[in-house]
KOLTI-842834 format. One record per residue (C-alpha): x, y, z. Coordinates in steps of 0.001 Angstrom, whole numbers, padded with zeros to 6 digits, always signed. Layout:
BEGIN
XYZ ...
This chain:
BEGIN
+000000+000000+000000 +001291+003440-000972 +000245+006175+001504 +000821+009939+001450 +000388+012031+004614 +000181+015836+004360 +001011+018246+007194 +002969+021237+005911 +003663+022866+009312 +004104+023762+012298 +006429+021716+014525 +003696+021001+017060 +001150+020056+014393 +003665+017776+012685 +004430+016040+015984 +000693+015590+016555 +000724+013429+013382 +003278+010955+014728 +000733+008800+016637 -001128+008451+013316 +002093+007443+011560 +002724+004873+014276 -000820+003484+013968 -000525+003246+010185 +002747+001344+010419 +001182-001061+012920 -001852-001648+010680 +000087-001784+007402 +003634-002963+008238 +004634-003287+004566 +003181+000034+003414 +005270+002737+001748 +004558+005835+003868 +005459+009275+002500 +005162+012497+004528 +004799+015916+002855 +006147+018748+005000 +007887+022135+004804 +011672+022391+005351 +011758+023716+008924 +009142+021289+010252 +010886+018372+008529 +013317+018266+011454 +010495+017106+013735 +010110+013832+011808 +013348+013494+009846 +014511+010375+011727 +011107+008775+012312 +011585+005085+011367 +007893+004713+010471 +008257+007121+007538 +009880+005823+004349 +010336+009045+002400 +009586+012756+002462 +008298+015340+000039 +009700+018676+001203 +007955+021746-000194 +008712+025419+000461 +005951+027578+001918 +006064+029838-001124 +006376+027942-004389 +007076+029292-007832 +004529+028283-010482 +007014+025733-011861 +007657+024221-008405 +003907+024084-007760 +003328+022166-011001 +006337+019910-010384 +005130+018880-006904 +001626+018139-008162 +002829+016103-011109 +005141+014142-008816 +002264+013306-006478 +000097+012304-009431 +002808+009997-010847 +003398+008317-007465 +000029+006518-007740 -000871+006696-004054 -003542+004321-002806 -004458+006657+000056 -003813+010310+000909 -004534+011678+004380 -004663+015480+004459 -004108+016506+008077 -003618+020144+007069 -006667+020895+004868 -005773+024292+003512 -006361+025266-000147 -002974+023975-001327 -003191+020645+000491 -006779+020066-000667 -005831+020726-004280 -002797+018457-003988 -004932+015684-002482 -007469+015973-005284 -004711+015934-007911 -003318+012672-006493 -006391+010794-007798 -005870+008280-004972 -008729+005846-004456 -008975+006988-000829 -008559+010707-000072 -009281+011613+003543 -009619+014799+005568 -011856+016506+008109 -015458+017215+007200 -016571+020800+006759 -015851+023825+004615 -015993+024237+000881 -013032+021960+000086 -014828+018640+000618 -014818+018101-003174 -011147+017063-002895 -011854+014026-000723 -013543+010653-001044 -013901+010344+002738 -014467+013116+005285 -014486+012588+009042 -016258+014599+011734 -013857+016497+013968 -015723+015487+017131 -015003+017587+020194 -013162+020676+018937 -011311+020905+022266 -010033+017330+022110 -006291+016606+022033 -005073+017304+018502 -003320+013927+018162 -006630+012156+018865 -008391+014232+016205 -005713+013347+013678 -005941+009659+014553 -009678+009811+013873 -008902+010542+010218 -007612+006980+009910 -011003+005396+010621 -011842+004986+006912 -008668+002854+006729 -009903+000562+009501 -007860+002136+012320 -009756+002856+015557 -006799+003785+017809 -007551+006573+020336 -005397+005601+023335 -001828+005407+022010 -001725+009154+021402 +001613+010494+022676 +003866+012121+020048 +007291+010763+019153 +010518+012558+018284 +013497+010507+017085 +017073+011765+017251 +020596+010525+016596 +023381+009449+018947 +025323+012508+017767 +022574+014805+019035 +022526+013039+022402 +026308+013332+022614 +025949+017088+022005 +023507+017359+024925 +025906+015385+027143 +028709+017846+026340 +026499+020857+027086 +025433+019242+030354 +029052+018826+031415 +030041+022321+030242 +027229+023862+032327 +028338+021902+035374 +025099+019915+035590 +024720+016377+036885 +022022+013754+036438 +021006+014210+040083 +020173+017915+039587 +016607+019163+039229 +016855+020946+035881 +014003+022983+034434 +013989+023833+030730 +012143+027121+030209 +010983+028045+026709 +009699+031657+026636 +009418+031862+022844 +006610+031671+020310 +006281+032909+016755 +002869+034308+017732 +003063+037364+019988 -000342+036618+021524 +001081+033402+023041 +004103+034984+024749 +004104+035338+028544 +005856+038539+029729 +009603+038194+030440 +009325+039686+033936 +006797+036963+034786 +009184+034303+033505 +011918+035818+035666 +009756+035362+038771 +008935+031759+037853 +012610+030938+037242 +013701+032555+040517 +011035+030567+042382 +012187+027252+040881 +015722+028051+041997 +014814+029346+045489 +012082+026843+046413 +013365+023681+044755 +017085+024207+044249 +016523+023807+040518 +018905+024737+037740 +017140+026651+034943 +018092+026381+031270 +016531+029032+029023 +015976+027691+025505 +015474+029452+022206 +015905+029037+018485 +017151+031056+015510 +015997+034674+015651 +014634+034304+019185 +017660+035459+021188 +015965+038772+022079 +013363+036885+024124 +016014+035675+026556 +017847+038862+027520 +014971+040623+029384 +014325+037472+031443 +017966+037263+032503 +017946+041000+033292 +014901+040671+035573 +016090+037568+037435 +017680+037666+040867 +019335+034297+040295 +021352+032949+037376 +019797+030991+034533 +021891+028863+032183 +022187+030475+028742 +025873+030044+027887 +025679+027191+025378 +025537+026964+021563 +022137+027417+019972 +020815+023882+019442 +019254+022302+016405 +015785+020869+016906 +017174+017392+017564 +019781+018738+020000 +017084+020673+021849 +015096+017447+022198 +018195+015721+023547 +018451+018429+026214 +014798+017915+027143 +015446+014200+027636 +017931+015117+030376 +015721+017720+032109 +013362+017238+035060 +010689+019739+033993 +009613+021925+031086 +007822+025258+031404 +006892+027414+028451 +004393+029022+026132 +002035+027101+023896 +004760+026262+021379 +006496+023466+019473 +009161+022844+022139 +006428+021976+024652 +005214+019162+022389 +008817+017995+022091 +009066+017919+025888 +005875+015835+026052 +007440+013415+023567 +010590+013315+025709 +008473+012096+028631 +009228+014904+031083 +006596+016830+033089 +005440+020047+031447 +003814+023299+032473 +002059+024991+029555 +001143+028684+029677 -001898+029404+027512 -003871+032380+026310 -006377+032198+023468 -005600+028566+022568 -007572+025947+024500 -005152+023901+026685 -007053+020613+026276 -006471+020704+022508 -002715+020564+023047 -002326+018497+026217 -002367+014682+026384 -005516+013371+028094 -005454+011315+031286 -002016+012382+032451 -000736+013510+035836 +002532+015058+034757 +001306+017782+032395 -000176+020935+033932 -001650+023914+032107 -002646+027390+033223 -004587+029872+031132 -005050+033613+031106 -008570+034557+032287 -011017+035457+029539 -012214+039003+029046 -015674+039120+027523 -016406+041712+024864 -019611+042315+022953 -018018+042424+019497 -015117+039975+019555 -016176+037334+022074 -013524+036291+024603 -010138+037990+024570 -007125+036539+026372 -004222+038725+027462 -001130+036804+028601 -000341+039623+031053 -003455+038594+032979 -001922+035170+033659 -000159+036079+036895 +003165+034562+037992 +001572+033239+041199 -000773+031034+039156 +002086+029511+037170 +004212+029076+040303 +001413+027138+042056 +001084+024836+039014 +004859+024283+038851 +004873+023378+042535 +002073+020857+041981 +004007+019115+039215 +007243+018937+041193 +005454+017598+044296 +003749+014910+042206 +007005+013858+040588 +008993+013866+043804 +006184+011899+045504 +006232+009331+042708 +010029+009111+042928 +009846+008621+046705 +007173+005924+046398 +009235+004182+043734 +012273+004091+046012 +010177+002675+048873 +008836-000088+046651 +012337-000910+045447 +013584-001129+049057 +010750-003493+050012 +011482-005688+047005 
């Protein structure tokens, strides 16, 4: 079976597709699975062993590139195309594939492109579950194995080990990765609030704090460092996406905006604190979990625009209380685990 999956961007949305990729590989172990994605988001799935090949397309395509991509998809003779993205370009591409099974969400004026459309269900449901639901026409009913996956190389883990040593960190330290960045201004928590959260983690829990960022995001870090009473770790080379994930694997906790790195931290299996504004937390948080906390700015009701969320209204005290809850849970679980091991 020849399957094409389409999710152009963003990092978080691409990672939300990985449970679907995993379910497809389990159902069709001999299938040829191709993933269409944009260059930057490719790094979120580049080493995923369940994907056989990639089609990498730029966000802005010349007319010739546009035609070339569509002809290539048409010639590939896919048996099934799953359009997770469903924007005008992806719908047109799906239709052009002429696959016997073309699947996407129901609704809107682009349904003509698909042979099967699936109801979204609860709009506030975890995004990975919604994406898995698109596989029902292919006989896949999975809704429990929903955690994202991020695969990296030994070289990227070795990089994280070197950074760990250079920063003077040990595996016994409580290390919090703090990601204050987002490409959407409306999702960014104020730097002075982050400074208070970081200082609290250091004072109350003896934590070491690593501030993380990506290309073009360095300016988000400086005001946090300037407002902190304590020292955060920032003196390390800017990581690639895979190297950042390797750092998360070594950390005890993640705290950050509603952004791609938070989904990477979830995939790494560490507890997370997500700071939300307009976006609904349940859409981007795994269900039935004790180690992922979210806090949200209170809604302001307006007559014309509905609810408005201002990240400045999400006070540091609220985030600090949530961080404390996570750390207590994790330390309690660690203590109970040690007691059980001693009894054994």
